[in-house]
N, C-alpha and C positions, 0 to 999 in steps of 0.2 A: 504493500500500500504506500509506504514511504517513497519507493522508487517511482510509482505511477504519479503520485502527487507532486513530487519534486520535478519530475520530467515535464509535466504539464505546465508548472509554474515557470521553470527555466526556459523551456522552448517557446512557450507562449509569449513571455516577456521579450525574448530576443528577436522573435519574428516580428512582433509589434514594433520594436525599436527600429528594426531594419526597414520595414515598409513605411514607417512614419517618416524616415529620412527621405525616401522617394516622394512621399505625399507632400511634405513640407516644402521641398524645393520646387515641386510642380506648382503648388499654390503660389509660391514666391514669384514664379515667372508667368503666372496667369493662365496655366494650363487647367482645363476642366478635368477633374478627377471623377470618373464614373463609378468606380468600385474600389473599396478598400477591404481586402479579405484576409483573414487569418485562416490559412488552410486552402486546399484546392478541392475541386470537384463540386458535388451538389451542395446547395445551400442548406445549412442546418438552422441557423438563425440569421435574421437580417432586418435592418431598418434603414430607412432613407432620411437623411438630414440634409436639407439644401439640395445641391446637385449631385451629392455622393451617396451611394448605397454602401452601408457598412455591414460586412458579412462575417459569420463564422461558418466555414465550410467543412465538409466531411473528412477530408484527408489532411491531417494536421501537420505534416512535415514540410512546412513552408507557408508562403502567402504571396499575395500579389496586389499591386495597385494598377488598375486599368484606367488608362488616360484617353481622352478624346483625341482621335487622329494619330494614334501610335502605330496602327497597322499599315504595312507597306501597300501603296496603291489605293488607299482608302480615299473615296471621293469626299472632299470637304467644300461646303458652300463658301463662297468668297467672304461672306459676312461672318463666318465662324472661324476663319483661319487664325484669327488673333488668339483663340482659345485652344488651338490644336497643337499637340506635342510635335508633330512632324514639321510644323511651320515655324518652330522656334529656331534660333541660331544654334550652330553646332556646340558652342560653349555652354549655352543654356541647357541643351539636351544632355551634354556630358555631365553637367552639374547635377541634373535630376537623377541620372543613372548612378553617379558616384555617391549621391546622398545616402543610399542605403548602407553600403560598407562603411562610409564615414561615420554614420551615427552609431554603428556597432562599436567602432573603435573609441568614439567619444563616450559611449555608454560605459565601456570598460574603465575609462579614466574616472568617470563619475562614481562607479562602484568602489574602486580602490580609494578614491578620495574620501568617500563616506566611511569606509573601514578605518582609514588612518586617522580621520578627525574624531571618530567616536571611540575607537579602541586604542589607537596609538600606532606608531611605526614598529613593525616587528624587527627584532634584532637577535641574532643567534647568541645564546649564552656562551661566553668564552670560558670554558672550563676544560678539565681533563676527564670528563665522564665518558665512559664507553657506552655507545648507543647500541651497537650491534657487533657480534662476533661471527665472522664468516665460517660456515661449516667446513670441516676438514682443514682449517687453516692452522698456521703455527700457533696462533693465540689460543684456539680451542684445544689443541693438543697439550699446550702448556697449562691449561686450566683457567684462563681468563674468562670472565663472564660479562654479559651486558649488565650495566649498573655499577660495575667497578669504577672507582675513581683512582686514577693513576697519580700517586703522590710524588714519586720520583723514579728516575731511570738511571741506573748506574751511579746513584748517589746525587744526581742533579735534580733539584726540585722542579716539578712540573705543575704549573697552574693554568696553562692554556693548551689547547689542542695543537697549536702551531709548534710549541716546544716538544710535545710528544712526537709529532710527525718528523721534526728535524732530527731528533735524537735517534729515532729508529732508522731513518734514511741514512744517517751518517755512521751507522754501526759497523758498516763494512761486512755485514753478514755474521759478525761475532755474537756470541751469546750476550744478551742483556738481562740485567736484574731489575725487575720492576717491584716497587712497593705500592700496593693498592689498598684502598679502603673499601671493604665489603661489609655493608650493614654495620659500620662502626668498628669493625675488627680490622687490624692491619695484617696484611699477608705479603710475604715475599715470594715472587714467582719468577722463574727463569725461563726465557724463551729465546729461540734463535730466529731472527728475521730471515725471510726468504726473498730472493730476487724474483719479482713478478712484474707482469705487464700492467701498466696503468692505462685505464680506459677513460674516455671522456663521456659526456652525457649521452652520446649516441652509440656507445659501445665500441668506438674506434680506439685502436692502440695508439697512445701518444708518448710512449717511452717505457722505461723500466726503472724500478727502484726497489730498495729493500722494504718489505712490508711484513707486518704481523698478521694482517687480516682483521683489523678492528676499524670501526668507523665511529666518528663522534656522535654524541647525542644530538637529536634534532630539536632539542628544547629551545624555545624562543622566549624573549621577554618583550614587553611592549612599552615604548617610550612615548609619552605625550608629545604631540607636535602641534604647532600653530597652523593657521590657515594657509599661509604661503608655503611652508615646508610640506604640508600635506598635499597641496596641489602639485608641487614639483615632484614629490615622491610618486604620486599617482601617474603622472606623465612618464616618469622613468620606468615604473613597473610595466606600464602598457607598452612602451617602446621595447623593453627587454622581451616581452612576450611576443611582440610582432617579429622581432629578430629571430627568436627561437622557432616560431611557427614557420617562417620563410625558410630557415635553415633546415627544419625538419622535412619540409616538402622536397627540398633539394636532395636531402639524404635518402628519401624514399626513391626518387628517380635514380640516384646513384646506387641503389640497392644496399645501402648501409643499414637502413631500417627495413626489415622485411615487411612485405605488403600484408602479411597475416596480422600485423600489429594494428592495422586500420580497424576502427570500430564504427558502428552505425547507431541508430536510435536505441536499440536494446542496450548497448554498452553505455550510452549516455545516460539512460534511465538508471542503470545499475550504479554508476558512479555518482549520479545526483542523489540517489537514495542513501548511499554510503556517506556522502558529505553532509546530508541533512541529519543523519544519525550522529555525526561527529559535532554538529552545531551549526547554527545559522550562519556564522562567519565563514565557516568552511564552504557552505553552499554559495554564499555571495562571492567568495573568491573563485570558485569553480565557474560561476556564471560569468564573471569577468574574463576568465581564461577562454571560455567557450565563445564569448562575444568577440574576442580578438580573432579566434579561429574562424568564426563565421564571416567576419569582415574580410579577412585575408583570402579565404577560400573563394568568396564571391568575386574577388578581383582576378582570379585565374583567367587567362585568355581563352576561355572555352565558350563557344556560342551557347546561348540561352542563359548563361550566367552574366552578371553585371560586367565582369571583366571582358567578356566577348563583345558585348555592346560597346564598351569603351574603346576597344580596338577598332571596331567598325567606324565609330565616330571620329577617331583619330585619323583613320585613312580618309574619311570624307573631308576632314579639315585640311589635310595635306593636298588631296586631289582637287578639292573645290566642288566635288559632287559625290553622292553616295554610290556604293557598289550597286550593281544591277540586282533586280528582284530575284533572278535565278540563282545568283551567287549567295544572296542572303538566305533564300529558302533552303538551298543545299547545306549551307553552314549550320542552319538551325537543326536540320535533320541529323547531321553528324554530331552536333552538340547534345541533342536529346539521346542519341544512341550511346554516346560516351557516358553521359550522366546516368542513364538507365543501367548500363553495365556496372558502373561504380556502385550504385545503390544495391544491386543484386549481390555484388562481391562483399560489401560490408555487412549485409544481412547474413550472408553465408558465414562470414567470420564470427559474427555475434552468436549464431546458432551453434556453430562448431565449438566455440568456447563453452557454451552451456552444456553441450553433450559431453565434452571432455570432463567438466566438473562433475557431472552426474555419474559418469563411468568411474571416475577416480574416487568418488565418495563411498 
């Protein structure tokens, strides 16, 4: 139930924000908006205010804003051209299309700002507490455990994880003597660091160093921050996620990240449910992360996505005229085929993960 509830909230809000970006820019440039829909397909609920019909449609994985005069070759009376999407300048149409992804990115900034101003800026607690011991590692064989606090290594006091990391790295593979605090009791443990490959966030080898197989605690503390600092931190956090999202897409094409890691709606629902159980702040952060992902993915140059339309508009701006109807129609078909294939693939991944868990339980 938590997964379903949080999925509806998260996806509903993000789709609304995205479509509202298109809607707002369309209104700004005087385009008549005929429909504003959350979801695709048959109408479930609907009401008309002014010139726009607001809908909730049957298929919830997306939404759309239907504008007057947006269809290629649509006959527009001369008196109505001023309200037509297709008769706006290239830069105005570009802005309307770009408005959706832009609002997703700005919404992430807003969410992070709200978190920082209400709760504070998260900062890792700089201590020597072991958060995790890798299975079959030198640390596990020596008897180190998660929750141990490393007080010293070879007689040198350790109060930060940086000190722990440097002393182990510089051990030269020789046995080190660690004094740890375990539930108030001091223990002396000897371990031999092993030369191992160091991997980055994407699992790529970035070098070798002596390691014990321990990682720091992920404990964080929150520091109160003012308005300006919170805004700056929110933009930095959003930018970092944009960078990681783009880099992640590149790594998928480079086959560094296996395609089996891709997840769809079922996976999103599972994670959203887990984050809700962990607390509302976790869910809000996940929503910010997903909003960045949605904004960036919509900018991919695939026909039917906003990025594909932006490519067409850029070409039109350079050529001074739009591409032919035949080229546009063919591109749309290719885009729909690509998007449909991707949707089937991520659904397969989601179901396969569930089956694996059931068989493994």
